[in-house]
N, C-alpha and C positions, 0 to 999 in steps of 0.2 A: 756720293761723297764718303770720302774717308776719315775716319775719326780723328786725322791730324789736321783735317779744314771742320771746323763746327760753325752750324748756319742755324739761327733764329731768328724769328719775325715778334716783334711785340710792339703794340701802337704806335705801329707807321714807322717803325724802325728795323731793319735788317741789321744784325749784328753777325759780321764774319771774323772768326777767331782763327788764327793761326796757330794749331795746337799740338809744337812740337817742341816744347819749350826744354829737354834733354839736349838738344842739338841747336840753341838759340831760333828756333821756328824757321831752319834753314830747308828751303822748299825743293823737294824731289819731284821728279814728273808726274806721278801719280798725286802729289797734292798741288801741281799746277794743273791739272786735268779737275780736281774737285774744285780748286778755287775758281777754275773757269766757270763751273758749274752754278757755284753760288752765287756768282756774279751774274750770270744768265737768269737765275729764278729771281733775284732781286729785281733785275731790271723788267722782268716778266707780270711780277705781281701786284696788281694795282692798290693792293692794300699796302704796299712798300713806299712810303715817300723819300726817306733818307736812309742811306747805307753809313752802317760805321766798320771799320776795320782796326783789327788790334792783333796785338801778341799773346800768347799765352805766357804768366810766369812774370817775373821781374827784370830780368837779365837782358831781356832784348825784344825788339819789336821783330825784328828778322835780320839775320846775317846774310839774306840773299840765297842764291841758290848753294844745294848741298853739293860741294865741289868733286865729291866721290862721283856722284851721278853723274857730274858733266862729261867723265872719261867714259861713260857706259853708251852713250849712242852708238848705234850700229855703222852710221855713215855721217856723213857731211851733210847730205841731203836730208837724213834723220834729224840732226839738230837743226837744221835751216828752218825744218817744218814742226818743230816743238811748239808746247805752248806755251808763249809768251806771256807769263803769267804776270807781268807788271802791265801789259796791255789790257788785258780782262777787268783791272780794275778803272783805267783810263778810259776804258768804252762803257762803262756805267754810264746811265743818260740821265741820272737821277744826282743829288749831291750826295760826296762821299766824304766823310768826316775819318781822318787817320787818327788813333790816340797811341803814342810813342813812347817807350820807355827804353832805356838800357843801348844796345848798339843798335843801330839803323845803318847796315851795310848793304853795298852792292845792289844787288836784286831787290833788297829790303828799301833801299834808301829811294830806289827807283820806283816803289809800291808805294812809297809816302808821298812822292813827286806827282803820281798819277792822281792822288785824293785832290779835292778841292780846297779843304781847309786841314790844317795839322795841329793837333794838341799834344806839347811835348813835356815830359817831365826832365828834372834837372838832372837826372843821371843818362841822359841821351847823350849820344856820340854817334854824329853823320860821319860817314865815309863811303869811299868811290875808290876801292884797291883794285880794281879789275887790271889795271895799268901793270901792277907789282906782280900778277900772275899771268900777265902775258896777253891781255885782250883787252877790247874794249866792251864796256857793259853796251846789252842788247836791248835793254828795256828803257829806254829814254833819259839817261842822265845827260848825254852830250848835246840832246835838243834842249830840254828842259831848263838846264841849268843856265846857259845864258840868258834865258828869256827872264828868269827868276834873280839871280844874283849879278848880270853881267858877264861879259867875255873873260875879264881877266882874273876875275875870284872864280869863274868857272873853271878855268884852266888849272887854278893853283889848286883846286880841289880835283880834279882829274889825273892831272899830270903829276901829283906828288903820292897820291893813294892815302894820304894822310887824313885820320879820322880829326874832326872837330868837335869842340865838347857844346855844352848846352848854352853859354850865353853869348858864343860866337855864332853858333847855328841861329839863334835868334835875331842877332843883328843883322846877319846875311839877308835874312826874311826868306829862309828856307822853312821855319814854323812861324805859325800866326799868332800862337798861346803857349808860354811857357810858364808851367805851374810845378810845384813841388809833385813829386811823384805820387804820394797818395791822393791827389786832385786830380789827375790825370783823365781818369774814366770817367767821374762825376762830370767834370767841365765839360767832357767830349759827348755824355749823353745827354749833359743840359742842353747844350747845343742842338743836338739832332732833333731833342724835342720842340725846340725852338724853330726849326725850321720846318719840322715836319706838320706844325700848326698853321703853316702858310698855305696858298693856292698849289698844288701840286705842279699845275701847267706853269703857273708862274715862276715856281722855284726851278723847274725842268728848263722852262725858256731864259730865265737868267744866266743859266749853265751853259747850256747852247750857246746864248751871243756871246758871253765871254771866252769862252774857247773857240770862237771863232775868230776872236781878235788875236790870237796866237799864230793863225796861220793865213791871215789874208790882208789887203791894203784896207786902209781907216774909210774909203769910200766904200767898198764891198763891205765891209763889217758894219757901218752905219744902215745901208739900205737890210742886211740882214736882219741887224736889230729890230728895224722897223717891222720886218715881218712877224719877229717873234712876240713884239707888242701886238699887233693886229690880231695873232694867234690867239692869244693870252682873252682879247676883248672878244672873240667869236667864241672860245669856251665859256663865257657867263661868270666866271669867278667874279670879276670886276662889281658885278651888280651888287654881290655881299659884302666886299670890300667898302663899296659907297654908302651902302645901307647901314652896316657896321660905324662908319665915323660918322654918319648923321644922329645915331643912336648912343654915341660915346662909349661903346662898347667894341669887345676884342670880336674881329671875324672869325666865324665859324665856317670854315671850307669842308664841305661834305663829301666831296669828291674822293 
């Protein structure tokens, strides 16, 4: 991994930091490759139960792709086969929390949408400016926004390219927590700690079942949910959950 992507693990939580604050944490191809490496490491590490993604500095989570680097691909085919860094976050099987401050633009906004829960500071400005530059985002905005905020609101964001401020971002449902900037990381880490205390099998099963709802019929989703439920029972963590309930204490999942 490059120094512009920092990766650490503490107390079941992997923390991925976009570390290019002087450039609003804009993503270059080497950073995209390092981000992919970090996401794969988090998924493969059994000591990791939750992943926290944040940007370094106070000015931005990420402004998306470094525009200069977009002109450096050797061919259209090379661009087509680039690391789609937003998808590296979306493909993590474990719960992902995004901690957001300042600018959350383009691919940066798509990375945020790829997370499961978003904690935003009041300085946040969300935007999808790709149309103003001559293209459509390639990291999921056109697919996720209609599912999150409805078609009309999605098209307003995508076709105007105009950023929206924190209160509107929260009203639209693009973020789940809105707090003062100084509380963003504390709130996000507290949330990570809480989720990391649950059964990792159950947490990943919840995510898998909910993600299934984004791309399946209700009938197929209900069947898949039952399979995830059965998987949880086969893993055996439910026994500790039942025992803890009977003893009036918090469950301690060792896995």
